[in-house]
C-alpha positions as CSV (number, residue, x, y, z in Angstrom):
1,M,-0.1,-27.4,31.7
2,A,1.5,-24.1,30.6
3,F,0.6,-21.0,32.6
4,Y,0.9,-17.4,31.4
5,R,1.9,-14.8,33.9
6,P,3.9,-11.6,33.9
7,G,7.6,-12.0,34.4
8,G,8.7,-12.1,38.0
9,L,5.3,-13.0,39.4
10,S,4.5,-16.4,41.0
11,D,1.2,-18.1,41.1
12,Y,0.5,-16.8,44.6
13,S,2.2,-14.3,47.0
14,D,3.7,-15.0,50.3
15,E,0.6,-13.6,52.0
16,E,-1.6,-16.2,50.3
17,F,0.5,-19.2,51.8
18,S,0.0,-20.2,55.4
19,D,1.4,-23.3,57.1
20,E,-1.6,-23.4,59.3
21,E,-4.4,-23.1,56.8
22,D,-5.8,-26.2,55.0
23,Y,-2.5,-28.0,54.9
24,T,-2.3,-31.7,55.6
25,I,0.3,-34.4,55.4
26,S,-0.6,-38.0,54.7
27,R,1.3,-41.2,53.9
28,N,0.6,-42.9,50.6
29,N,0.6,-46.7,49.9
30,N,4.3,-46.8,49.4
31,G,4.9,-45.2,52.8
32,D,6.0,-41.8,51.3
33,F,4.6,-38.5,52.6
34,N,2.4,-36.4,50.5
35,G,1.6,-32.7,51.1
36,S,-1.7,-31.2,50.0
37,N,-3.0,-27.7,50.1
38,Q,-6.7,-27.1,49.4
39,K,-5.8,-23.5,48.4
40,D,-3.3,-24.6,45.9
41,T,-5.9,-26.9,44.3
42,E,-8.4,-24.1,44.0
43,L,-5.8,-21.7,42.6
44,N,-4.9,-24.2,40.0
45,E,-8.5,-24.7,39.0
46,I,-8.9,-20.9,38.6
47,Q,-5.8,-20.7,36.5
48,D,-6.9,-23.5,34.3
49,Q,-10.3,-21.8,33.8
50,Q,-8.6,-18.4,33.1
51,F,-6.1,-20.1,30.7
52,R,-9.0,-21.5,28.8
53,V,-10.7,-18.2,28.4
54,L,-7.4,-16.5,27.6
55,N,-6.9,-18.9,24.8
56,A,-10.4,-18.4,23.6
57,C,-9.8,-14.6,23.4
58,M,-6.8,-15.2,21.2
59,T,-8.5,-17.8,18.9
60,G,-12.0,-16.3,18.7
61,D,-14.0,-18.9,20.7
62,I,-16.9,-16.8,21.8
63,A,-18.7,-19.8,23.4
64,I,-16.0,-20.3,26.0
65,I,-16.0,-16.6,26.7
66,D,-19.7,-16.5,27.3
67,E,-19.4,-19.6,29.5
68,Y,-16.7,-17.9,31.6
69,I,-18.8,-14.7,32.1
70,N,-22.0,-16.8,32.9
71,D,-20.1,-18.4,35.7
72,G,-20.0,-15.1,37.4
73,N,-16.6,-13.8,36.4
74,D,-16.0,-10.1,35.6
75,V,-15.1,-9.3,32.0
76,N,-12.8,-6.5,33.3
77,E,-10.8,-8.6,35.7
78,F,-7.1,-9.1,35.1
79,L,-6.3,-12.7,34.5
80,F,-3.4,-14.5,36.3
81,S,-1.1,-13.4,33.5
82,G,-1.7,-9.7,34.2
83,W,-3.8,-8.9,31.1
84,S,-7.5,-8.4,30.7
85,M,-9.6,-10.4,28.2
86,L,-9.9,-7.4,25.9
87,L,-6.1,-6.9,25.8
88,Y,-5.7,-10.4,24.5
89,A,-8.4,-10.1,21.9
90,S,-6.9,-6.8,20.8
91,S,-3.4,-8.1,20.6
92,S,-4.7,-10.9,18.3
93,V,-6.6,-8.4,16.1
94,L,-9.9,-10.1,16.3
95,P,-12.7,-7.5,15.6
96,E,-15.6,-10.0,16.4
97,V,-14.2,-10.9,19.8
98,I,-13.4,-7.2,20.6
99,E,-16.9,-6.2,19.7
100,H,-18.4,-9.0,21.7
101,L,-16.4,-8.2,24.8
102,L,-17.4,-4.5,24.6
103,K,-21.0,-5.6,24.5
104,L,-20.4,-7.6,27.7
105,G,-19.1,-4.4,29.4
106,A,-15.4,-4.5,28.8
107,D,-13.7,-1.2,29.4
108,P,-11.9,0.0,26.2
109,N,-9.4,2.1,28.3
110,L,-8.6,-0.6,30.9
111,H,-4.8,-0.8,30.7
112,K,-1.8,-2.7,32.1
113,D,0.9,-0.1,33.0
114,G,-0.7,2.3,30.5
115,Y,-0.8,-0.3,27.7
116,T,-4.4,-0.1,26.4
117,P,-6.3,-2.3,24.0
118,L,-5.9,0.3,21.2
119,M,-2.1,0.1,21.8
120,A,-2.3,-3.7,21.6
121,V,-3.9,-3.5,18.2
122,C,-1.4,-1.0,16.9
123,D,1.5,-2.9,18.3
124,S,0.4,-6.3,16.9
125,T,1.9,-8.0,13.9
126,K,-1.1,-10.2,13.5
127,G,-4.1,-9.8,11.2
128,T,-4.7,-8.0,7.9
129,T,-4.8,-4.3,7.4
130,E,-8.6,-4.5,7.1
131,Q,-8.9,-6.4,10.4
132,T,-6.6,-3.8,12.1
133,L,-8.7,-0.9,10.8
134,K,-11.9,-2.6,11.9
135,C,-10.5,-3.2,15.4
136,I,-9.4,0.4,15.7
137,E,-12.7,1.7,14.5
138,I,-14.6,-0.5,17.0
139,L,-12.4,0.6,19.9
140,L,-12.6,4.3,19.0
141,N,-16.4,4.1,18.7
142,A,-16.4,2.7,22.2
143,N,-14.5,5.9,23.3
144,A,-11.1,4.4,23.5
145,N,-8.5,7.2,24.0
146,P,-6.4,7.6,20.8
147,D,-3.8,9.8,22.8
148,A,-3.3,7.4,25.7
149,V,0.2,7.1,27.0
150,S,2.0,4.0,28.3
151,K,4.5,3.9,31.1
152,D,7.2,4.2,28.4
153,L,5.4,7.3,27.1
154,Q,4.4,5.6,23.9
155,T,1.2,6.3,22.1
156,P,-0.9,4.1,19.7
157,L,0.4,6.2,16.8
158,M,4.0,5.5,17.7
159,L,3.4,1.8,17.9
160,A,1.5,1.7,14.6
161,C,4.3,3.5,12.8
162,K,6.6,0.6,13.5
163,S,4.6,-2.1,11.7
164,K,1.3,-1.0,10.3
165,E,0.4,0.0,6.7
166,P,0.0,3.7,5.6
167,E,-3.8,3.3,5.7
168,V,-3.7,2.6,9.4
169,I,-1.6,5.6,10.1
170,T,-3.9,7.9,8.0
171,F,-6.9,6.6,10.0
172,L,-5.2,7.2,13.3
173,L,-4.2,10.7,12.4
174,N,-7.8,11.6,11.9
175,H,-8.4,11.0,15.6
176,A,-5.0,11.6,17.4
177,K,-4.6,15.2,18.6
178,N,-0.9,15.2,19.6
179,I,1.4,13.7,16.9
180,E,4.4,15.4,18.5
181,M,4.3,13.4,21.8
182,C,7.7,12.2,22.8
183,D,8.5,8.9,24.4
184,K,11.0,8.3,27.2
185,D,13.8,8.5,24.7
186,G,12.6,11.8,23.3
187,R,11.4,10.2,20.1
188,T,8.1,11.1,18.3
189,A,6.1,9.1,15.8
190,V,8.3,10.1,12.9
191,F,11.3,8.5,14.7
192,Y,9.4,5.2,14.8
193,A,8.7,5.4,11.1
194,V,12.3,6.2,10.2
195,C,13.7,3.5,12.5
196,A,11.3,0.9,10.9
197,N,12.3,2.1,7.4
198,K,8.7,3.1,6.5
199,P,9.1,5.8,3.8
200,E,5.4,5.9,3.0
201,V,4.5,6.3,6.6
202,L,7.1,9.1,6.9
203,K,5.5,10.9,4.0
204,I,2.1,10.7,5.6
205,L,3.4,12.1,8.9
206,M,5.2,15.0,7.1
207,K,2.0,15.9,5.2
208,A,0.3,16.0,8.7
209,K,3.0,18.6,9.6
210,A,4.9,16.4,11.9
211,S,8.3,17.9,12.7
212,V,11.4,16.3,11.1
213,A,13.9,18.7,12.8
214,L,13.8,17.1,16.3
215,V,16.7,15.5,18.2
216,D,16.2,12.5,20.5
217,R,17.7,11.9,24.0
218,R,20.9,10.5,22.4
219,N,21.2,13.7,20.3
220,L,20.4,11.9,17.1
221,T,18.4,13.4,14.3
222,L,16.2,11.6,11.8
223,R,18.9,12.0,9.1
224,D,21.5,10.5,11.5
225,I,19.4,7.4,11.9
226,A,18.7,7.1,8.2
227,V,22.4,7.5,7.3
228,T,23.5,5.0,10.0
229,K,21.0,2.4,8.8
230,N,21.6,3.2,5.1
231,Y,18.0,4.0,4.4
232,D,18.4,5.8,1.1
233,E,14.8,6.5,0.4
234,I,14.2,7.9,3.9
235,K,17.2,10.3,3.3
236,Q,15.7,11.4,0.0
237,I,12.3,12.1,1.6
238,L,13.9,14.2,4.4
239,D,15.3,16.5,1.7
240,F,11.8,17.6,0.8
241,E,9.9,20.3,2.6
242,D,6.5,19.5,4.1
243,D,4.6,21.2,1.3
244,E,6.6,19.5,-1.4
245,I,6.3,15.9,-0.1
246,D,3.5,15.2,-2.5
247,N,5.9,15.6,-5.4
248,Y,8.4,13.0,-4.1
249,C,9.0,9.8,-6.0
250,S,11.8,7.3,-5.6
251,V,14.9,7.1,-7.8
252,T,15.5,4.1,-10.0
253,K,18.0,1.7,-8.4
254,I,20.5,-0.5,-10.3
255,V,19.7,-4.0,-9.1
256,D,20.6,-5.9,-12.2
257,W,23.4,-5.8,-14.8
258,K,20.9,-4.7,-17.4
259,D,20.0,-1.6,-15.4
260,A,23.6,-0.4,-15.8
261,I,23.3,-0.2,-19.6
262,T,21.0,2.5,-21.1
263,N,18.1,1.5,-23.3
264,I,18.2,-2.3,-22.6
265,T,15.3,-2.2,-20.2
266,N,12.3,0.1,-20.1
267,P,12.4,2.9,-17.5
268,D,10.3,2.2,-14.3
269,S,7.1,4.2,-14.7
270,E,7.0,4.8,-10.9
271,C,10.6,6.0,-10.5
272,V,12.8,8.8,-11.8
273,D,16.1,8.2,-13.4
274,P,19.0,9.0,-11.0
275,D,20.7,11.3,-13.6
276,I,17.5,13.3,-14.0
277,A,17.1,13.5,-10.2
278,N,20.7,14.9,-9.9
279,I,20.0,17.5,-12.6
280,L,16.8,18.6,-10.9
281,Y,18.6,18.8,-7.6
282,S,21.3,21.0,-9.0
283,L,18.6,23.3,-10.5
284,N,16.7,23.4,-7.2
285,L,13.7,22.0,-9.0
286,E,13.3,18.7,-7.1
287,K,9.7,19.5,-6.4
288,Y,9.0,18.5,-10.1
289,R,10.4,15.0,-9.7
290,Q,6.9,13.5,-10.1
291,S,6.6,15.0,-13.6
292,F,9.6,13.1,-14.9
293,K,8.7,9.6,-13.7
294,G,9.5,6.9,-16.3
295,M,11.3,9.4,-18.6
296,S,14.6,8.5,-20.2
297,V,17.6,10.8,-19.9
298,K,17.8,11.2,-23.7
299,K,14.3,12.6,-23.8
300,F,14.8,14.7,-20.7
301,L,17.8,16.5,-22.2
302,Q,15.8,17.5,-25.3
303,L,12.8,19.0,-23.6
304,T,11.4,22.3,-24.8
305,E,9.4,24.9,-22.9
306,N,6.2,23.6,-24.5
307,D,7.1,20.2,-23.2
308,L,7.5,21.5,-19.7
309,I,4.1,23.2,-19.8
310,E,2.5,19.9,-20.8
311,L,4.4,18.1,-18.0
312,G,2.8,20.5,-15.5
313,M,5.6,23.1,-14.8
314,D,3.2,26.0,-14.7
315,I,5.5,28.6,-13.2
316,Q,7.3,30.6,-15.9
317,Y,10.3,31.3,-13.7
318,H,10.8,27.6,-13.1
319,R,10.6,26.9,-16.8
320,K,13.1,29.6,-17.6
321,Q,15.4,28.2,-14.8
322,F,15.1,24.7,-16.3
323,M,15.8,25.8,-19.9
324,N,18.8,27.9,-18.8
325,G,20.2,25.0,-16.8
326,L,19.7,22.7,-19.9
327,F,21.6,25.2,-22.1
328,K,24.5,25.3,-19.6
329,F,24.5,21.5,-19.5
330,H,24.8,21.2,-23.3
331,S,27.2,24.0,-23.7
332,S,29.6,23.0,-21.0
333,K,32.9,21.3,-21.9
334,W,33.4,17.7,-21.5
335,K,36.1,16.6,-19.1
336,F,38.7,14.4,-20.8
337,S,38.4,11.9,-17.9
338,N,34.8,11.3,-19.0
339,T,35.9,10.1,-22.5
340,V,39.3,8.6,-21.8
341,R,39.7,4.9,-22.5
342,V,37.8,2.8,-19.9
343,I,39.7,-0.4,-20.6
344,K,43.5,-0.5,-20.8
345,K,45.2,-3.1,-22.9
346,S,47.7,-4.0,-20.2
347,S,45.0,-4.5,-17.5
348,E,43.1,-7.7,-16.7
349,V,39.4,-7.1,-17.0
350,S,36.6,-9.2,-15.6
351,L,33.1,-9.6,-17.1
352,F,31.8,-7.3,-14.4
353,D,34.2,-4.6,-15.4
354,G,33.3,-5.1,-19.0
355,V,29.6,-4.6,-18.3
356,I,30.2,-1.5,-16.2
357,S,32.4,0.0,-18.9
358,L,29.8,-0.8,-21.5
359,G,27.1,0.9,-19.5
360,S,29.3,4.0,-18.9
361,V,30.0,4.4,-22.6
362,A,26.4,3.9,-23.5
363,R,25.4,6.7,-21.1
364,Q,28.0,9.0,-22.7
365,L,26.7,8.2,-26.2
366,N,23.1,8.9,-25.0
367,V,24.2,12.3,-23.7
368,I,26.1,13.1,-26.9
369,G,23.2,12.1,-29.0
370,S,20.9,14.3,-27.0
371,C,23.3,17.2,-27.3
372,F,23.2,17.0,-31.1
373,C,19.4,16.9,-31.1
374,Y,19.3,19.9,-28.8
375,M,21.6,21.8,-31.1
376,R,19.5,20.9,-34.1
377,N,16.3,22.0,-32.3
378,N,17.7,25.2,-30.8
379,F,20.6,26.5,-32.9
380,F,18.9,26.4,-36.3
381,E,15.9,28.1,-37.6
382,G,13.4,26.7,-40.1
383,T,15.5,28.0,-43.0
384,N,18.6,26.2,-41.7
385,K,20.2,29.6,-41.0
386,M,22.5,29.4,-38.0
387,I,21.7,31.8,-35.2
388,L,25.0,31.3,-33.4
389,T,27.1,34.4,-32.8
390,N,30.5,32.6,-33.1
391,K,30.5,30.2,-35.9
392,E,34.3,29.5,-35.7
393,L,34.0,28.6,-32.0
394,C,31.1,26.2,-32.8
395,L,33.1,24.5,-35.5
396,K,36.1,24.1,-33.2
397,E,33.9,22.5,-30.5
398,L,32.3,20.2,-33.1
399,K,35.7,19.0,-34.2
400,E,36.8,18.4,-30.7
401,T,33.6,16.4,-30.2
402,E,34.4,14.4,-33.2
403,L,37.8,13.5,-31.7
404,K,36.2,12.5,-28.5
405,L,33.7,10.3,-30.4
406,T,36.7,8.6,-32.0
407,L,38.1,7.8,-28.5
408,I,34.7,6.4,-27.5
409,K,34.7,4.3,-30.7
410,K,38.1,2.9,-29.7
411,D,36.7,2.1,-26.3
412,F,33.9,0.1,-27.9
413,E,36.4,-1.7,-30.1
414,Q,38.3,-2.8,-27.1
415,I,35.1,-3.9,-25.3
416,L,34.1,-5.8,-28.4
417,E,37.5,-7.5,-28.5
418,F,37.1,-8.4,-24.9
419,V,33.6,-9.9,-25.3
420,E,34.8,-12.0,-28.3
421,K,37.6,-13.4,-26.3
422,F,35.4,-14.1,-23.4
423,E,32.8,-15.8,-25.7
424,K,35.5,-18.1,-27.2
425,K,36.9,-18.9,-23.8
426,N,33.5,-19.8,-22.2
427,R,32.0,-21.5,-25.2
428,G,32.2,-25.2,-24.2
429,N,31.5,-28.4,-26.0
430,P,28.4,-30.4,-25.1
431,P,29.0,-33.3,-22.6
432,A,29.4,-36.7,-24.1
433,A,26.1,-37.8,-22.6
434,Y,24.2,-34.7,-23.6
435,I,20.9,-35.3,-25.4
436,G,18.9,-32.3,-26.7
437,P,18.9,-29.4,-29.1
438,N,22.3,-28.4,-30.4
439,E,22.6,-25.1,-28.6
440,F,26.4,-25.1,-28.5
441,K,26.9,-24.4,-32.2
442,N,26.6,-21.0,-33.8
443,K,26.1,-19.4,-30.4
444,T,26.1,-15.6,-30.6
445,S,26.4,-13.3,-27.7
446,W,23.8,-10.5,-27.4
447,T,26.5,-8.3,-26.1
448,I,28.5,-8.6,-29.4
449,L,25.5,-7.6,-31.4
450,F,24.6,-4.7,-29.1
451,T,28.2,-3.4,-29.2
452,A,28.5,-3.7,-32.9
453,S,25.2,-1.8,-33.4
454,I,26.4,1.1,-31.2
455,V,29.8,1.2,-33.0
456,T,28.0,1.4,-36.3
457,G,25.9,4.3,-34.9
458,I,29.0,6.1,-33.8
459,F,30.5,5.7,-37.3
460,I,27.3,7.1,-38.9
461,T,27.2,10.0,-36.5
462,K,30.8,10.8,-37.0
463,T,30.8,10.7,-40.8
464,F,27.4,12.1,-41.5
465,F,25.7,14.2,-38.8
466,V,28.8,16.1,-37.5
467,K,29.9,16.9,-41.1
468,K,26.4,18.1,-41.8
469,L,26.6,20.5,-38.9
470,I,30.0,21.8,-40.0
471,D,28.9,22.3,-43.6
């Protein structure tokens, strides 16, 4: 029989044991001595009965609970383990049992070292979100204290921020009065959310005006913890002001090789491209991140003021700031290091290096294509009359751009050569015992087709579009 009791406690104290009380020694049939204590026997029976009802509170057996209470036991007594019946039911997140115990007279604020039934629900990893919300609602309706503090100075909200869903946090915030309560380590609820890597919970707490500028007993800030644990999304959220947190959205992450190459996969409709996020940050317009979710960099770099109005950028000053930043981006000179050859003939290149190089060049082409479209839309009027003040400078810049496009073309030719060699090297013959469709013949790599298409596009751009601009 397994017994549950708090650590360090025995089944009975020294005061309960007496050498002179109900203790007898007798000899059994084999001649050995047996000791018996009537008090030990009674204690074991009580513990067996309490273990039975304890297990019933954790499994939802209401019949056993009623039987225990009908035998004259108090619903608010602490069992031999140190917890009450309501604490066990709450820790198991069983709303029916909690409600039944409350009807039997259970005290919703009866605690063990400050650890209340509401804390047990918020601290538990059992049950669904719906069950958790139901348990919290039942306890609060029974006047459970939402701001109770344990011996470690923890509150129900702190415990919920570690493991519960955002819906639970939102519900608790409607009842908790002090969200800035600190535990013994000087940490508030937002620290618990950050340590548990709960970005959605952190956003809810920031909307509720929870401070993110606090320092704990170890002199650590929220950002320190996020950086140490490499919680990138938490770090991004902490960059937002409380009144801007509604506009936060996560940045697309590169988790697959296809994500490194522009236009192979569709943008995530719930995330913003990292290049767009960087540009918005440099323009101090991060609050508009939400407006650019799922947008490609190519489209972003060609936006007009009317497009910004449709996207919800209502403040004229912000639109002007955006358009000025876009003009500076397109008119700034390219660094030679951005267009220099990415693959050297003398170097050994792996497939991984080839994919990364291909992705880098594809991004450069995307930006160059956007620059040409931006020039067409903004530097020419409907009559094709140039409105530039320095035509000679423009022609010079276009010729330099043409030269850089030629360098990029050579990069692609090297990548294409590399892919062809890799394809030949890794194209194996079918095993002798192979039975199935002949997939080994005429096998063409998608990378070759993709690269060839881009090189063709560069050629067309170089020979047609640029010359059209110069003419």
